[in-house]
C-alpha positions in Angstrom: 4.2 -4.3 -9.1 6.0 -1.4 -8.9 7.9 -1.4 -5.8 9.4 2.0 -4.1 9.4 4.3 -7.6 8.8 7.9 -7.3 6.5 9.6 -9.2 8.4 9.9 -12.4 9.7 6.0 -12.2 6.3 5.2 -12.3 4.9 7.0 -14.8 7.8 5.6 -16.9 7.1 2.2 -16.1 2.9 3.4 -16.9 4.8 4.4 -20.8 6.4 0.6 -21.0 2.5 -1.2 -19.3 0.6 0.5 -21.4 -2.5 -0.4 -19.9 -1.8 -4.2 -20.7 -1.8 -5.5 -16.9 -3.1 -4.2 -13.6 -0.5 -1.6 -11.7 0.0 -2.0 -8.1 2.0 0.4 -6.4 3.8 -0.3 -3.2 6.5 0.8 -0.5 7.2 4.2 0.4 3.3 4.9 -0.1 2.3 7.4 2.7 -0.1 10.6 3.9 1.6 12.7 1.7 2.4 11.2 -1.8 -1.0 9.0 -1.8 -2.9 11.4 -4.0 0.3 12.3 -6.0 0.5 8.5 -6.8 -3.5 7.8 -7.5 -2.9 10.9 -10.4 -0.7 8.8 -12.2 -3.5 6.5 -12.8 -2.1 3.1 -11.3 -4.8 0.4 -10.7 -4.3 -0.6 -7.2 -1.9 1.2 -4.3 -0.6 -1.3 -1.3 0.0 1.1 2.3 2.6 -0.4 4.0 1.9 1.8 7.4 -1.8 0.2 8.0 -0.6 -3.2 9.5 3.5 -2.3 9.8 2.9 0.9 11.9 -0.3 -0.1 13.7 -0.4 0.6 17.5 -1.1 -3.0 19.3 -4.3 -3.4 21.7 -4.4 -5.6 24.3 -7.3 -8.6 23.3 -6.3 -11.4 25.5 -9.1 -13.3 26.7 -9.1 -14.8 30.2 -11.4 -17.9 30.3 -11.9 -19.7 33.5 -13.7 -23.2 34.3 -17.0 -23.5 35.5 -17.3 -26.3 37.6 
């Protein structure tokens, strides 16, 4: 897991890991840098904005007793 690393740090870490493990990148991933991160050759990219920046939706359900 490479968390909150810039592109140069990701590249250095990938050289050290040398394909000996799956590598996941997370933290600071957004629409502006995801392609550059993918181009480094990492195996997995996690995007937290999918959960922590999503708008809420009211899915309430009212249940009434039938008599």
